C-alpha positions in Angstrom: 28.7 45.2 17.7 30.1 45.4 21.2 27.7 45.2 24.2 28.9 46.4 27.5 27.3 46.4 31.0 28.3 49.3 33.1 28.5 48.6 36.9 30.2 51.7 38.2 30.4 55.4 37.2 34.1 54.9 36.4 33.3 52.0 34.1 30.5 54.0 32.5 32.9 56.9 31.8 35.4 54.5 30.1 32.6 53.0 28.1 31.4 56.4 27.0 34.9 57.4 25.9 35.1 54.1 23.8 31.7 54.9 22.3 32.9 58.3 21.2 36.0 56.8 19.8 34.2 54.2 17.8 31.6 56.7 16.6 34.4 59.0 15.2 36.4 56.1 13.7 33.4 54.4 12.1 34.0 51.2 14.1 31.4 48.8 15.3 28.7 50.3 17.6 28.8 49.8 21.3 25.5 49.6 23.2 25.6 50.6 26.8 23.2 48.5 29.0 22.6 49.0 32.6 21.2 45.5 33.0 22.2 42.7 30.8 19.3 40.4 31.8 16.8 39.7 29.1 13.2 40.3 30.0 10.4 38.5 28.3 6.6 38.7 29.1 4.5 36.2 27.1 1.1 36.1 28.6 -1.4 33.7 27.2 -5.1 32.9 27.9 -5.3 29.2 26.9 -8.3 27.0 26.8 -8.3 23.2 26.3 -11.5 21.1 26.1 -12.1 17.5 26.6 -12.6 15.0 23.7 -15.8 15.8 21.8 -16.3 18.4 24.6 -17.9 15.8 26.8 -18.6 16.5 30.4 -15.9 14.2 31.7 -14.0 16.2 34.3 -15.7 15.6 37.6 -15.8 18.7 39.7 -14.3 17.0 42.7 -11.3 15.9 40.6 -10.5 19.3 39.2 -8.1 20.6 41.8 -5.9 17.4 41.5 -5.8 17.7 37.7 -5.0 21.4 38.0 -2.2 20.6 40.3 -0.7 18.1 37.8 -0.9 20.8 35.0 0.7 23.3 37.4 3.6 20.9 37.9 4.0 20.5 34.2 4.1 24.3 33.6 6.6 24.6 36.5 8.8 22.0 34.9 9.1 24.3 31.8 9.6 27.5 34.0 6.3 28.9 33.0 4.2 30.9 35.5 0.7 30.0 36.1 -1.4 33.0 37.0 -4.8 31.5 37.1 -6.5 28.1 36.2 -10.1 27.1 36.4 -12.7 25.4 34.3 -15.8 23.2 34.1 -16.6 19.5 33.3 -15.5 19.9 29.6 -12.8 22.5 29.5 -10.0 24.4 31.4 -8.9 27.9 31.2 -5.3 28.9 32.0 -3.5 32.2 32.2 0.2 31.7 31.9 3.4 33.5 31.4 5.1 31.3 28.8 8.9 30.9 29.2 10.8 31.7 26.1 12.6 28.4 26.0 9.4 26.4 25.0 7.0 26.9 22.1 3.3 27.3 23.0 2.2 24.4 20.9 4.8 22.1 22.3 3.8 23.1 25.9 0.1 22.5 25.2 0.8 19.2 23.4 2.8 18.0 26.5 0.1 19.1 28.9 -2.5 17.3 27.0 -0.5 14.1 26.5 0.8 14.0 30.1 -2.4 14.8 31.8 -4.4 12.4 29.6 -2.1 9.5 30.5 -2.0 10.4 34.1 -5.8 10.9 34.5 -6.4 7.4 32.9 -3.6 5.7 34.8 -4.8 7.1 38.2 -8.5 6.7 37.5 -9.0 10.3 38.4 -12.0 10.8 36.0 -13.5 7.4 34.9 -15.3 8.8 31.9 -12.4 11.0 30.6 -11.5 10.0 27.0 -8.8 12.6 26.6 -8.5 16.1 25.3 -9.9 17.5 22.0 -7.4 18.1 19.2 -8.0 21.8 19.2 -7.0 24.4 21.7 -7.3 28.1 22.0 -4.6 30.5 23.0 -4.6 34.3 22.8 -1.7 36.6 23.9 -2.5 39.5 26.0 -0.9 42.5 27.5 -0.2 43.0 31.2 -3.0 45.6 31.6 -5.6 42.9 30.7 -4.2 40.4 33.3 -6.6 41.2 36.1 -9.7 41.1 34.0 -8.7 37.7 32.5 -8.0 36.4 36.0 -11.4 37.5 37.1 -13.0 35.9 34.0 -11.2 32.6 34.7 -12.2 32.6 38.4 -15.9 32.8 37.6 -16.1 29.9 35.1 -18.5 27.9 37.1 -20.9 30.8 37.5 -20.4 31.9 34.0 -21.4 28.6 32.6 -24.7 28.4 34.3 -25.8 30.8 31.5 -23.4 30.4 28.6 -22.4 27.2 26.7 -18.8 26.4 26.0 -19.3 26.9 22.3 -20.9 30.3 22.8 -18.2 31.3 25.2 -15.4 30.3 22.7 -17.3 32.1 19.8 -17.4 35.2 21.9 -13.8 35.0 23.0 -12.7 34.5 19.3 -14.8 37.5 18.2 -13.3 39.6 21.0 -9.8 38.6 19.9 -10.4 38.9 16.2 -10.0 35.2 15.5 -12.2 32.7 13.7 -14.1 30.1 15.6 -14.1 26.7 13.9 -16.8 24.3 15.1 -15.4 20.8 15.1 
């Protein structure tokens, strides 16, 4: 298969002639592309929770923890669209870069932030992250509603527990919720 990128009308004409020649001679197919850059959209709503879902992230420490997570995401060329949470969990909406696997990224976020929080005494009662995480892919048309949902975490959790929230998200996404 031959892939060609056409930058001018003259070149497009030449490529068109070659395509016709190859089609009639049963040669390999040529695909004409106007833009040779790959485009990937891998949006994920991710939730990580503290060890045993304990309330160990002080509200006043959230921004500095979020900033550290943002730096880790940026290091892997991932785009953070929104992050927020409560004392026992964090929601993130990211566009995952295709060069890293989701589980590897989350593993690194949990490992690095856990060590960093403990080393810098950011959250004295923090005992690490839970083993589990939740991640659901979504289409671009759901981005705004998920951003709003993440923005309103503190208000939302005045009425709904973390466990009830995750059960509802899992039901909405067609996934099983496993109580640990």
